[in-house]
A tleap script that builds the chain and sets N, CA, C and O, in Angstrom:
source leaprc.protein.ff14SB
mol = sequence {
  NILE GLU GLY LYS LYS LEU THR PHE ASN VAL
  GLU ALA ARG ASP ALA VAL ASP ILE ILE SER
  LYS GLY VAL HIE GLU ARG PHE ILE ILE ASN
  LYS GLU LYS PHE ILE SER LYS VAL ASN GLU
  LYS CLYS
}
set mol.1.N position { 187.438 163.327 127.530 }
set mol.1.CA position { 185.882 163.711 127.364 }
set mol.1.C position { 185.822 165.405 127.476 }
set mol.1.O position { 186.077 166.012 128.516 }
set mol.2.N position { 185.386 166.119 126.044 }
set mol.2.CA position { 185.518 167.550 126.247 }
set mol.2.C position { 184.106 167.843 126.379 }
set mol.2.O position { 183.598 167.414 125.343 }
set mol.3.N position { 183.170 168.369 127.140 }
set mol.3.CA position { 181.428 168.733 126.972 }
set mol.3.C position { 180.566 167.583 126.987 }
set mol.3.O position { 180.340 166.888 127.977 }
set mol.4.N position { 180.004 167.390 125.600 }
set mol.4.CA position { 179.210 166.046 125.517 }
set mol.4.C position { 180.065 165.521 123.979 }
set mol.4.O position { 179.499 165.293 122.911 }
set mol.5.N position { 180.792 165.471 124.111 }
set mol.5.CA position { 182.417 164.322 123.264 }
set mol.5.C position { 183.272 163.868 123.655 }
set mol.5.O position { 184.400 164.218 124.002 }
set mol.6.N position { 182.510 162.684 123.588 }
set mol.6.CA position { 183.664 161.357 124.038 }
set mol.6.C position { 184.604 160.821 123.448 }
set mol.6.O position { 183.986 160.130 122.638 }
set mol.7.N position { 186.391 160.508 123.139 }
set mol.7.CA position { 186.907 160.493 121.966 }
set mol.7.C position { 187.849 159.345 123.038 }
set mol.7.O position { 188.170 159.473 124.220 }
set mol.8.N position { 188.023 158.584 122.377 }
set mol.8.CA position { 188.454 157.037 122.258 }
set mol.8.C position { 189.373 156.734 121.303 }
set mol.8.O position { 189.295 156.257 120.171 }
set mol.9.N position { 190.677 157.289 122.327 }
set mol.9.CA position { 191.930 156.623 120.799 }
set mol.9.C position { 192.340 155.329 121.555 }
set mol.9.O position { 192.429 155.048 122.750 }
set mol.10.N position { 192.585 154.560 120.246 }
set mol.10.CA position { 192.695 152.873 119.978 }
set mol.10.C position { 193.697 152.600 119.061 }
set mol.10.O position { 194.169 153.109 118.044 }
set mol.11.N position { 193.932 151.213 120.059 }
set mol.11.CA position { 195.350 150.688 118.919 }
set mol.11.C position { 195.002 149.020 118.632 }
set mol.11.O position { 194.547 148.143 119.367 }
set mol.12.N position { 195.269 149.024 117.769 }
set mol.12.CA position { 195.248 147.393 117.965 }
set mol.12.C position { 197.083 146.903 117.762 }
set mol.12.O position { 197.934 147.435 117.050 }
set mol.13.N position { 197.209 145.672 118.725 }
set mol.13.CA position { 198.671 145.247 118.775 }
set mol.13.C position { 199.163 143.325 118.104 }
set mol.13.O position { 198.852 142.208 118.516 }
set mol.14.N position { 199.744 143.653 117.326 }
set mol.14.CA position { 200.291 141.841 117.361 }
set mol.14.C position { 201.509 141.719 118.194 }
set mol.14.O position { 202.025 142.750 118.624 }
set mol.15.N position { 202.001 140.601 118.456 }
set mol.15.CA position { 203.332 140.259 119.414 }
set mol.15.C position { 204.134 141.226 119.333 }
set mol.15.O position { 204.731 141.675 120.312 }
set mol.16.N position { 204.261 141.712 118.034 }
set mol.16.CA position { 205.467 142.778 117.640 }
set mol.16.C position { 205.391 144.068 117.580 }
set mol.16.O position { 206.348 144.817 117.777 }
set mol.17.N position { 204.239 144.424 117.301 }
set mol.17.CA position { 204.512 146.311 116.947 }
set mol.17.C position { 202.472 146.522 116.769 }
set mol.17.O position { 201.451 145.836 116.809 }
set mol.18.N position { 202.835 147.698 116.602 }
set mol.18.CA position { 201.064 148.546 116.346 }
set mol.18.C position { 201.060 148.144 115.032 }
set mol.18.O position { 201.827 148.387 114.101 }
set mol.19.N position { 199.680 147.235 115.156 }
set mol.19.CA position { 199.675 147.004 113.595 }
set mol.19.C position { 198.271 147.402 113.512 }
set mol.19.O position { 197.611 146.686 112.759 }
set mol.20.N position { 197.412 148.697 114.291 }
set mol.20.CA position { 196.256 149.854 113.241 }
set mol.20.C position { 195.996 150.483 114.534 }
set mol.20.O position { 195.830 149.968 115.640 }
set mol.21.N position { 195.997 152.183 114.016 }
set mol.21.CA position { 195.364 152.757 115.601 }
set mol.21.C position { 194.432 153.621 114.505 }
set mol.21.O position { 194.568 153.837 113.301 }
set mol.22.N position { 193.402 154.019 115.509 }
set mol.22.CA position { 192.018 155.144 115.100 }
set mol.22.C position { 191.637 155.616 116.211 }
set mol.22.O position { 192.051 155.227 117.302 }
set mol.23.N position { 190.717 156.599 116.008 }
set mol.23.CA position { 189.903 157.530 117.146 }
set mol.23.C position { 188.472 157.532 116.577 }
set mol.23.O position { 188.188 157.822 115.415 }
set mol.24.N position { 187.657 157.193 117.485 }
set mol.24.CA position { 186.215 156.939 118.436 }
set mol.24.C position { 185.961 157.811 118.794 }
set mol.24.O position { 186.492 158.359 119.760 }
set mol.25.N position { 184.546 158.475 117.757 }
set mol.25.CA position { 183.831 160.029 119.069 }
set mol.25.C position { 182.565 159.506 118.500 }
set mol.25.O position { 182.196 159.112 117.394 }
set mol.26.N position { 181.821 159.714 120.176 }
set mol.26.CA position { 180.880 159.779 120.318 }
set mol.26.C position { 180.193 161.015 121.235 }
set mol.26.O position { 180.893 161.772 121.907 }
set mol.27.N position { 178.874 161.103 121.176 }
set mol.27.CA position { 178.245 162.348 121.262 }
set mol.27.C position { 177.363 161.909 122.508 }
set mol.27.O position { 176.744 160.855 122.362 }
set mol.28.N position { 177.277 162.339 123.279 }
set mol.28.CA position { 176.296 162.210 124.629 }
set mol.28.C position { 175.125 163.522 124.114 }
set mol.28.O position { 175.210 164.711 123.808 }
set mol.29.N position { 173.917 162.373 124.254 }
set mol.29.CA position { 172.846 163.426 123.270 }
set mol.29.C position { 171.369 163.340 124.490 }
set mol.29.O position { 171.573 162.553 125.414 }
set mol.30.N position { 170.454 163.823 124.511 }
set mol.30.CA position { 168.924 163.630 125.357 }
set mol.30.C position { 167.650 162.830 123.873 }
set mol.30.O position { 166.971 163.127 122.890 }
set mol.31.N position { 168.070 161.738 124.726 }
set mol.31.CA position { 166.872 160.178 124.540 }
set mol.31.C position { 165.902 161.619 123.090 }
set mol.31.O position { 165.969 161.965 121.910 }
set mol.32.N position { 165.214 161.881 124.250 }
set mol.32.CA position { 163.705 161.976 124.056 }
set mol.32.C position { 163.538 163.311 123.000 }
set mol.32.O position { 162.720 163.486 122.097 }
set mol.33.N position { 164.426 164.002 123.389 }
set mol.33.CA position { 164.804 164.992 122.261 }
set mol.33.C position { 165.308 164.701 120.846 }
set mol.33.O position { 164.860 165.195 119.811 }
set mol.34.N position { 166.380 163.762 120.970 }
set mol.34.CA position { 166.876 163.048 119.680 }
set mol.34.C position { 165.167 162.567 119.086 }
set mol.34.O position { 164.756 163.148 118.081 }
set mol.35.N position { 164.725 162.051 119.417 }
set mol.35.CA position { 163.521 161.022 119.086 }
set mol.35.C position { 162.532 161.798 118.967 }
set mol.35.O position { 161.961 161.791 117.877 }
set mol.36.N position { 162.180 162.431 119.724 }
set mol.36.CA position { 160.919 164.116 119.213 }
set mol.36.C position { 161.749 164.928 117.774 }
set mol.36.O position { 161.397 166.027 117.344 }
set mol.37.N position { 162.370 164.476 117.460 }
set mol.37.CA position { 163.184 165.459 116.197 }
set mol.37.C position { 162.745 164.828 115.161 }
set mol.37.O position { 162.060 165.141 114.187 }
set mol.38.N position { 163.557 163.319 115.749 }
set mol.38.CA position { 163.577 161.890 113.942 }
set mol.38.C position { 161.659 162.536 113.543 }
set mol.38.O position { 161.203 163.158 112.583 }
set mol.39.N position { 160.900 161.890 115.046 }
set mol.39.CA position { 159.599 162.204 114.565 }
set mol.39.C position { 158.747 162.867 113.459 }
set mol.39.O position { 158.052 162.422 112.546 }
set mol.40.N position { 159.264 164.839 114.153 }
set mol.40.CA position { 158.973 165.692 113.613 }
set mol.40.C position { 159.376 165.520 111.889 }
set mol.40.O position { 158.802 166.300 111.129 }
set mol.41.N position { 160.365 164.495 111.284 }
set mol.41.CA position { 160.564 164.770 109.679 }
set mol.41.C position { 160.372 163.612 109.394 }
set mol.41.O position { 160.965 163.368 108.343 }
set mol.42.N position { 159.739 162.570 109.859 }
set mol.42.CA position { 158.675 162.127 108.639 }
set mol.42.C position { 157.370 162.396 108.099 }
set mol.42.O position { 156.972 161.779 107.111 }
savepdb mol mol.pdb
quit
């Protein structure tokens, strides 16, 4: 966790080894403020 940013490091494995890996990032937002700004753009 870095401020409002959440970072997830993920990997998928089979019985032998890692078959895939990646990074997923999400941000914590103020829902009401976000919806208000979206509605302003309509």
